[in-house]
C-alpha positions as CSV (number, residue, x, y, z in Angstrom):
1,M,101.3,108.2,123.5
2,K,103.1,109.8,120.5
3,Y,101.5,113.0,119.3
4,L,101.3,113.3,115.5
5,D,98.6,116.0,115.3
6,H,100.4,119.3,115.4
7,A,98.3,120.9,112.7
8,S,95.4,120.7,115.2
9,T,97.3,122.2,118.1
10,T,100.8,122.3,119.6
11,P,102.1,122.0,123.1
12,L,102.9,125.3,124.9
13,D,106.6,126.3,124.6
14,E,108.3,126.4,128.0
15,D,109.6,130.0,127.5
16,A,106.2,131.1,126.3
17,A,104.7,129.5,129.4
18,K,107.1,131.3,131.7
19,M,106.2,134.6,130.0
20,F,102.5,133.9,130.5
21,I,103.0,133.3,134.2
22,E,105.1,136.3,134.7
23,I,102.7,138.7,133.0
24,S,99.7,137.1,134.6
25,T,101.2,137.5,138.1
26,K,103.1,140.8,137.8
27,Y,101.4,142.8,135.1
28,Y,97.8,141.6,135.5
29,A,96.1,145.0,135.3
30,N,93.6,145.8,132.5
31,A,95.6,147.4,129.7
32,S,92.7,149.8,129.2
33,S,92.8,151.1,132.7
34,L,94.1,154.6,133.3
35,H,96.2,153.9,136.4
36,D,99.9,153.2,136.5
37,M,99.5,149.4,136.6
38,G,97.2,149.6,133.6
39,D,99.8,151.7,131.8
40,S,102.5,149.1,132.5
41,A,100.2,146.4,130.9
42,R,99.5,148.7,128.0
43,K,103.2,149.2,127.3
44,I,103.7,145.4,127.2
45,L,100.8,145.1,124.8
46,E,102.2,147.8,122.5
47,N,105.7,146.3,122.6
48,C,104.2,143.1,121.4
49,R,102.3,144.9,118.7
50,N,105.6,146.5,117.6
51,E,107.3,143.1,117.5
52,W,104.5,141.6,115.4
53,G,104.8,144.4,113.0
54,R,108.4,143.5,112.6
55,L,107.8,139.7,112.4
56,L,105.1,140.1,109.8
57,N,106.8,143.0,108.0
58,V,103.6,145.1,108.2
59,D,102.4,148.4,109.7
60,K,101.8,147.7,113.4
61,S,98.7,149.9,113.4
62,G,96.9,147.2,111.3
63,I,97.5,144.5,113.9
64,Y,94.5,143.6,116.2
65,F,94.8,140.9,118.9
66,T,92.0,138.4,118.9
67,S,91.0,135.0,120.5
68,G,92.4,133.0,117.6
69,G,92.2,132.2,113.9
70,S,88.5,131.5,113.7
71,E,87.5,134.8,115.3
72,S,90.1,136.6,113.2
73,N,88.7,135.2,110.0
74,H,85.1,136.0,111.0
75,L,85.8,139.6,112.1
76,I,88.1,140.4,109.2
77,L,85.6,139.3,106.6
78,H,82.7,141.0,108.1
79,S,84.6,144.2,109.0
80,L,85.9,144.6,105.4
81,L,82.5,143.9,103.9
82,L,80.7,146.3,106.3
83,S,82.9,149.2,105.1
84,K,80.8,151.6,103.1
85,K,83.4,151.4,100.3
86,Q,82.6,147.7,99.7
87,T,78.8,148.0,99.1
88,I,79.4,148.2,95.4
89,G,79.3,144.4,95.0
90,K,78.0,141.2,96.6
91,H,80.2,138.5,95.1
92,I,83.0,136.7,97.0
93,I,85.5,134.0,95.8
94,I,86.9,131.4,98.1
95,S,88.5,128.0,97.7
96,M,86.5,124.9,98.5
97,A,89.3,123.8,100.9
98,E,89.0,126.7,103.3
99,H,88.9,126.3,107.0
100,A,85.5,125.6,108.6
101,S,85.4,129.2,110.1
102,I,85.5,130.6,106.5
103,H,82.7,128.4,105.3
104,T,80.6,129.3,108.4
105,T,81.1,133.0,107.7
106,M,80.2,132.5,104.1
107,N,77.0,130.8,105.1
108,L,76.1,133.9,107.2
109,L,77.0,136.2,104.3
110,E,74.8,134.3,101.8
111,K,71.9,135.0,104.1
112,Q,72.8,138.7,103.7
113,G,72.6,138.5,100.0
114,Y,76.2,137.7,99.0
115,E,76.9,135.2,96.3
116,I,79.8,132.8,96.9
117,T,82.0,131.2,94.3
118,S,84.0,128.2,95.6
119,L,87.0,127.1,93.5
120,P,88.3,123.5,93.5
121,L,91.9,122.5,93.8
122,Q,94.0,121.1,91.0
123,E,95.6,117.7,91.3
124,N,98.8,119.5,92.5
125,G,96.9,120.9,95.4
126,L,96.9,124.5,94.1
127,I,94.3,127.0,93.0
128,D,94.1,127.4,89.2
129,L,94.9,131.0,88.7
130,N,93.1,131.0,85.3
131,M,90.0,129.7,86.9
132,L,90.3,132.4,89.6
133,L,90.6,135.1,86.9
134,K,87.6,133.8,85.1
135,A,85.5,133.7,88.3
136,I,86.1,137.4,88.9
137,R,83.1,139.6,88.1
138,K,82.3,143.3,88.1
139,D,80.6,142.9,91.5
140,T,83.4,140.8,93.0
141,V,84.6,142.5,96.2
142,L,86.6,140.0,98.1
143,V,88.8,136.9,97.6
144,T,89.8,134.7,100.6
145,I,92.4,131.9,100.0
146,Q,94.3,130.1,102.8
147,H,98.1,130.1,102.5
148,I,98.9,126.6,103.8
149,N,96.2,123.9,103.7
150,S,95.8,122.2,107.1
151,E,95.1,118.7,105.6
152,I,97.7,118.3,102.8
153,G,100.1,121.2,103.4
154,A,99.6,122.7,100.0
155,I,101.1,126.2,99.8
156,Q,99.1,128.6,97.6
157,P,100.8,131.2,95.4
158,I,99.9,134.2,97.6
159,E,102.0,136.7,95.6
160,E,100.4,135.8,92.3
161,I,96.8,135.8,93.8
162,G,97.5,139.1,95.5
163,K,98.7,140.8,92.3
164,L,95.7,139.5,90.4
165,C,93.3,140.8,93.0
166,K,95.0,144.2,93.2
167,K,94.9,144.6,89.4
168,S,91.2,143.8,89.6
169,G,90.6,146.2,92.5
170,I,89.4,143.3,94.8
171,L,90.3,142.8,98.5
172,F,92.4,139.8,99.3
173,H,92.4,138.0,102.7
174,S,94.5,135.0,103.5
175,D,94.1,132.6,106.4
176,M,97.7,132.1,107.5
177,V,97.0,130.1,110.6
178,Q,99.0,127.1,109.4
179,S,101.8,129.3,108.1
180,M,103.2,131.4,111.0
181,G,106.4,130.0,112.4
182,K,106.5,127.2,109.8
183,V,107.4,129.1,106.6
184,V,108.6,132.7,106.0
185,I,105.5,134.8,105.5
186,S,107.1,138.3,106.0
187,E,107.9,138.3,102.3
188,I,104.3,137.8,101.1
189,T,102.3,139.9,103.6
190,K,102.6,142.9,101.3
191,F,100.5,141.0,98.7
192,V,97.4,140.6,101.0
193,D,95.0,143.2,102.4
194,A,94.3,141.1,105.5
195,L,95.5,137.9,107.2
196,S,94.7,135.7,110.2
197,I,97.0,134.0,112.7
198,S,96.4,131.6,115.6
199,S,98.9,131.3,118.5
200,H,98.4,127.6,119.4
201,K,99.6,126.5,116.0
202,F,103.2,127.5,116.7
203,Y,103.6,126.6,120.4
204,G,101.8,129.6,121.9
205,P,98.8,129.5,124.2
206,K,95.3,128.7,123.1
207,G,92.8,131.5,122.9
208,V,95.0,134.1,121.3
209,G,95.4,135.2,117.7
210,I,96.0,138.1,115.3
211,A,93.9,139.8,112.7
212,Y,95.8,142.1,110.4
213,I,94.2,144.6,108.1
214,N,96.3,146.9,106.0
215,P,95.8,150.4,107.5
216,S,95.1,151.8,104.1
217,I,92.0,149.6,103.8
218,S,88.8,150.9,105.3
219,W,86.8,148.7,107.6
220,Y,83.8,149.0,109.9
221,P,83.5,147.1,113.3
222,Y,81.4,144.0,113.4
223,Y,80.6,144.9,117.0
224,P,79.6,148.6,117.0
225,Q,80.6,151.0,119.8
226,T,83.3,148.7,121.3
227,S,86.5,150.3,122.6
228,H,89.1,147.5,122.7
229,E,91.7,147.1,119.9
230,N,90.7,150.4,118.3
231,G,87.1,149.2,118.1
232,F,87.9,146.0,116.3
233,R,86.6,143.6,119.0
234,P,85.1,143.7,122.5
235,G,86.5,142.1,125.6
236,T,89.4,142.7,128.0
237,I,92.7,142.3,126.3
238,N,94.6,139.1,127.1
239,T,98.0,140.7,127.8
240,A,99.6,137.6,129.2
241,G,98.5,135.4,126.3
242,I,99.6,138.0,123.8
243,A,103.1,138.3,125.4
244,S,103.3,134.5,125.5
245,M,102.3,134.2,121.9
246,T,104.9,136.7,120.9
247,V,107.7,134.7,122.6
248,A,106.5,131.6,120.9
249,A,106.5,133.3,117.5
250,Q,110.0,134.7,118.0
251,K,111.4,131.2,118.7
252,A,109.4,129.6,115.9
253,C,110.6,132.1,113.3
254,L,114.2,131.9,114.5
255,N,114.4,128.1,113.9
256,Q,111.9,127.6,111.0
257,G,114.5,127.1,108.3
258,E,116.3,124.3,110.1
259,E,113.0,122.8,111.3
260,K,111.6,122.7,107.8
261,E,114.6,120.7,106.6
262,R,114.3,118.3,109.5
263,L,110.6,117.7,108.7
264,F,111.4,117.1,105.0
265,H,113.7,114.3,106.2
266,L,111.0,112.8,108.4
267,R,108.5,113.0,105.6
268,S,111.0,111.1,103.3
269,V,111.4,108.4,105.9
270,L,107.7,107.9,106.1
271,K,107.3,107.7,102.3
272,E,110.1,105.2,102.1
273,R,108.6,102.9,104.8
274,I,105.0,103.0,103.7
275,N,105.3,101.0,100.5
276,H,101.7,99.7,100.4
277,P,99.5,99.7,97.3
278,S,96.5,100.8,99.3
279,V,98.2,103.9,100.8
280,E,98.5,107.1,98.8
281,I,100.5,110.0,100.2
282,L,99.1,113.2,98.8
283,E,101.9,115.3,97.2
284,C,101.6,118.9,96.1
285,E,103.5,121.1,93.8
286,N,104.5,123.4,96.7
287,Q,104.1,121.9,100.1
288,Y,104.8,122.3,103.8
289,P,106.5,119.0,104.8
290,G,105.1,118.7,108.3
291,I,101.5,118.1,107.2
292,I,101.1,114.7,105.6
293,G,97.8,113.7,104.2
294,M,97.1,110.1,103.2
295,L,94.3,108.1,101.6
296,V,94.0,104.5,102.7
297,K,91.9,102.7,100.2
298,G,89.2,100.4,101.7
299,I,89.4,101.8,105.2
300,E,87.4,104.6,106.7
301,G,89.8,107.2,108.1
302,Q,88.0,107.6,111.4
303,W,88.3,103.9,112.1
304,L,92.0,103.9,111.3
305,M,92.5,106.9,113.5
306,L,90.8,105.1,116.4
307,E,93.0,102.0,115.8
308,A,96.1,104.2,115.8
309,N,95.0,105.8,119.0
310,R,94.5,102.4,120.6
311,K,98.1,101.6,119.6
312,G,99.5,104.8,121.1
313,F,99.5,107.3,118.2
314,A,97.5,110.5,118.1
315,I,96.6,111.3,114.4
316,S,93.6,112.9,112.8
317,T,91.1,112.7,109.9
318,G,91.5,116.5,109.2
319,S,90.6,119.8,110.7
320,A,89.8,119.6,114.4
321,C,87.0,122.1,113.9
322,Q,85.0,119.5,112.0
323,V,85.7,116.4,114.2
324,G,82.5,114.4,115.0
325,K,80.6,115.7,112.0
326,Q,81.2,112.5,109.9
327,A,81.4,114.7,106.9
328,P,84.0,114.1,104.2
329,S,87.1,116.3,104.2
330,K,86.5,119.6,102.3
331,T,90.0,119.4,101.0
332,M,89.4,115.9,99.5
333,K,86.2,117.2,98.0
334,A,88.1,120.2,96.6
335,L,90.4,117.7,94.9
336,G,87.5,116.0,93.2
337,L,87.2,112.9,95.3
338,S,83.8,111.1,95.9
339,D,82.3,111.2,99.5
340,G,83.4,107.6,100.0
341,A,87.0,108.1,98.9
342,A,87.2,111.4,100.9
343,K,86.3,109.6,104.1
344,E,89.4,107.3,103.6
345,F,91.6,110.3,104.5
346,I,93.9,110.5,107.5
347,R,96.5,113.1,108.4
348,I,99.6,113.1,110.5
349,S,101.2,116.5,111.3
350,L,104.7,116.7,112.8
351,G,106.2,119.0,115.4
352,K,109.5,119.8,116.9
353,E,109.4,116.9,119.4
354,N,108.8,114.2,116.8
355,T,111.8,112.1,115.9
356,E,112.7,109.6,113.2
357,E,112.0,106.8,115.7
358,D,108.4,108.1,116.0
359,I,108.0,107.8,112.3
360,V,109.5,104.3,112.1
361,K,107.2,103.1,114.9
362,F,104.1,104.8,113.4
363,T,104.7,103.3,110.0
364,S,105.1,99.9,111.5
365,V,101.8,100.3,113.4
366,L,100.0,101.5,110.3
367,L,101.2,98.6,108.2
368,E,100.2,96.2,111.1
369,I,96.7,97.8,111.2
370,L,96.4,97.3,107.4
371,E,97.4,93.7,107.6
372,N,95.1,92.9,110.4
373,S,92.2,94.6,108.7
374,G,92.6,92.3,105.7
375,V,93.8,95.0,103.2
376,V,95.8,93.2,100.6
377,M,99.6,93.9,100.7
């Protein structure tokens, strides 16, 4: 089977896997232990923290290792809002297209008295900055906007959003789970107060991630009286996973420019070959090329995904965190589509092992499925 679902997860890089095994078998002590073996593990952990400070171009003291993007999102938002300095307001602004973990956290915060404003996307896939500005109120304390959308690859203007938030005295968090290792983010991290990263999106192990909060920003722990990661979260530190994630990130960042150009080529091949009136490839003003969202008129995306699976291609209908819910894509709803049209969405997301031959074969299979389903050519 050909795997075209890299925005969901990626295979573990071989060098990252070797690092995981080495640390797991040789430096397995608890990094919080006071004996020499614990000290060796702690040094590895702090070396990784130093490297992540360099990769992200941030102060390493604001880096906290977590279990992944969803936990990072949840803990960052709660920790920022629990800070005594943020009790002045109860209004939060997000985009409608945020990851499920953001929406889940917002649901919890609403029960605590917060009011949430959800902004739609423009036709070009981007947030309307004027609409964001108009949504800001005196009691607005936080804005959270993802950097790269996981379903259409739209890249939001983080610098502009960050400057607007800073001018208004509002905290700005960005979910950068789909960004790390795919585009350069070290140039925009200074415009956010906090960000989230997940290892398995860039060929690192699952169950590892990063939450970054600018050290100049006050926060209060969601889990009180915990000692790990400077009190940010409980649980024994996954030293092997963190070291493996760091190796994966180093490799992904080293080759991301060349890889992005290669993916632009594969995207262009797909667009040229899918010349069907019922297929709309969703294009954005600023876009990561490896995430390709499509609407197939007259066919429900889940059925098409299962047909593609039957013919040897793994694709998706959107965020893996919402699979099985039968709900329309939040990104499609953010773009203004009806529930029926939103359910006609499918996504392919490309990785480093995908080739032009994969694209040629997939497009042939897609057109064959359309023809057999009775969709007019």
